[in-house]
Legacy VTK file of the C-alpha trace (Angstrom):
# vtk DataFile Version 3.0
C-alpha trace
ASCII
DATASET POLYDATA
POINTS 175 float
-30.952 15.075 1.640
-33.832 12.621 1.846
-32.920 9.621 -0.316
-32.391 10.296 -3.996
-35.490 12.412 -4.493
-35.475 15.468 -2.249
-34.026 17.716 0.401
-35.272 20.233 2.916
-33.127 23.349 2.847
-33.113 25.794 5.715
-30.372 28.135 4.511
-29.099 29.199 1.125
-27.527 26.072 -0.259
-26.354 25.479 -3.787
-28.021 22.315 -5.016
-26.716 21.066 -8.311
-28.429 18.499 -10.479
-27.143 17.257 -13.814
-27.872 20.540 -15.630
-29.376 22.990 -13.114
-28.175 24.906 -10.088
-30.708 25.857 -7.406
-30.227 28.302 -4.564
-32.780 27.358 -1.962
-34.274 30.109 0.222
-35.503 29.480 3.784
-37.308 26.951 4.065
-38.274 25.460 0.718
-38.697 21.848 -0.232
-37.109 21.005 -3.554
-37.928 17.692 -5.055
-35.292 16.712 -7.514
-33.476 13.719 -8.792
-29.717 13.707 -8.338
-28.093 10.649 -9.874
-25.070 9.296 -8.065
-22.340 9.920 -10.621
-19.607 9.112 -8.137
-18.878 6.095 -6.084
-19.201 6.167 -2.328
-16.255 3.816 -1.903
-12.608 4.820 -1.987
-10.164 1.987 -2.654
-6.504 2.498 -1.796
-3.567 0.177 -2.464
-0.277 1.018 -0.755
3.181 -0.503 -0.656
6.721 0.420 0.345
10.181 -0.562 -0.793
12.964 -0.100 1.731
16.623 0.331 1.007
19.696 1.636 2.750
18.935 5.204 3.944
15.992 5.499 1.509
12.456 4.110 1.329
10.028 4.363 -1.566
6.270 4.712 -1.045
3.656 3.858 -3.662
-0.115 4.223 -3.684
-3.095 3.948 -6.001
-6.432 5.540 -5.177
-9.697 4.696 -6.952
-13.200 6.000 -6.312
-14.610 9.407 -7.125
-10.982 10.368 -7.756
-8.286 8.259 -9.413
-4.772 8.999 -8.349
-1.513 7.063 -8.554
1.694 8.323 -7.080
4.870 7.752 -5.181
7.524 9.518 -3.151
10.698 8.630 -1.363
11.798 9.259 2.205
15.419 9.727 3.165
16.319 8.257 6.531
16.517 4.991 8.384
13.167 3.228 8.619
12.194 -0.351 9.326
10.181 -2.152 6.659
7.090 -1.881 8.857
7.566 1.874 9.334
7.981 2.347 5.585
4.778 0.365 4.934
2.968 2.489 7.518
4.167 5.719 5.896
2.911 4.444 2.525
-0.505 3.762 4.072
-0.582 7.191 5.746
0.371 8.937 2.500
-2.263 7.079 0.472
-5.058 7.754 2.961
-3.970 11.380 3.446
-4.098 12.059 -0.290
-7.404 10.230 -0.671
-9.030 12.367 2.017
-7.491 15.485 0.517
-8.638 14.889 -3.071
-11.829 12.858 -2.704
-15.298 14.249 -2.050
-16.587 10.926 -0.766
-16.193 10.098 2.899
-18.534 7.121 2.981
-16.388 4.019 2.794
-12.673 3.339 2.461
-10.937 0.044 1.737
-7.163 -0.034 2.098
-5.193 -2.958 0.691
-1.716 -3.715 2.017
0.530 -6.732 1.561
1.908 -6.804 5.123
-0.401 -8.641 7.509
1.349 -7.536 10.747
0.716 -3.886 9.824
-3.000 -4.580 9.601
-2.890 -6.034 13.127
-0.920 -3.057 14.450
-3.505 -0.580 13.140
-6.738 -2.540 13.543
-5.871 -4.734 16.492
-7.221 -4.200 19.932
-4.329 -6.082 21.534
-1.648 -4.210 23.362
0.928 -2.729 21.035
4.351 -1.439 21.865
4.418 2.121 23.107
6.526 3.289 20.159
3.742 2.147 17.789
0.855 3.727 19.682
1.354 7.120 17.995
1.562 5.454 14.561
-1.678 3.603 15.286
-3.398 6.799 16.432
-2.235 8.698 13.326
-3.529 6.001 10.991
-6.867 5.752 12.778
-7.239 9.532 12.876
-6.925 9.672 9.078
-9.090 6.601 8.492
-11.791 7.911 10.843
-12.449 10.724 8.378
-14.516 8.058 6.587
-17.864 6.796 7.842
-16.484 3.255 7.637
-13.109 1.810 6.752
-11.316 -1.500 6.502
-7.744 -2.566 6.005
-7.385 -5.776 4.045
-4.324 -7.936 3.632
-3.711 -8.918 0.019
-1.047 -10.762 -1.911
1.667 -8.819 -3.696
0.150 -9.892 -7.027
-3.011 -7.990 -6.047
-0.889 -4.956 -5.133
1.367 -4.793 -8.203
0.734 -1.175 -9.209
1.521 0.218 -5.740
4.558 -2.077 -5.489
5.944 -0.878 -8.830
5.418 2.759 -7.827
7.203 2.173 -4.508
10.197 0.587 -6.247
10.319 3.464 -8.728
10.417 5.942 -5.828
13.119 3.894 -4.102
15.336 4.098 -7.190
14.711 7.860 -7.474
15.629 8.274 -3.810
18.800 6.234 -4.213
19.808 8.449 -7.100
19.067 11.561 -5.003
21.297 10.475 -2.094
23.965 9.015 -4.349
23.502 5.308 -3.643
23.944 3.038 -6.632
LINES 1 176
175 0 1 2 3 4 5 6 7 8 9 10 11 12 13 14 15 16 17 18 19 20 21 22 23 24 25 26 27 28 29 30 31 32 33 34 35 36 37 38 39 40 41 42 43 44 45 46 47 48 49 50 51 52 53 54 55 56 57 58 59 60 61 62 63 64 65 66 67 68 69 70 71 72 73 74 75 76 77 78 79 80 81 82 83 84 85 86 87 88 89 90 91 92 93 94 95 96 97 98 99 100 101 102 103 104 105 106 107 108 109 110 111 112 113 114 115 116 117 118 119 120 121 122 123 124 125 126 127 128 129 130 131 132 133 134 135 136 137 138 139 140 141 142 143 144 145 146 147 148 149 150 151 152 153 154 155 156 157 158 159 160 161 162 163 164 165 166 167 168 169 170 171 172 173 174
């Protein structure tokens, strides 16, 4: 597409404007106006709550899709691993449900996790695969950032993570 006013089509492509659908034959130039009704930025907040044998993950996704959710994981995880799994789940669901792949901002409240994913310094070998998994998902976007934020800025994801933790405790029989 050339800007907001036109596109050159070389195959049969469905081109949808606000109230019309075009099928463009080879090669036709359609001049049309397609307003941007979606945002090009996906904003994700993630958090984790870790307990004995159970961790809760919470995420909120805003952009062209709005999605809040949580889940629990049964097993022994460090706090950092639980936070990473929350980030992976949030980004995975955002890429799965969103049409926009322009820009992604992820907000987490654990600064060392940001350094483990974004840092260029040497990381422990056991974290290299985690780093590669996170970057593989994030690289589905044209550009991405991970920002550290205070817990007060991450309240919704935190509450969802705690809710999942309590559900997981109930599932495994921990009071």
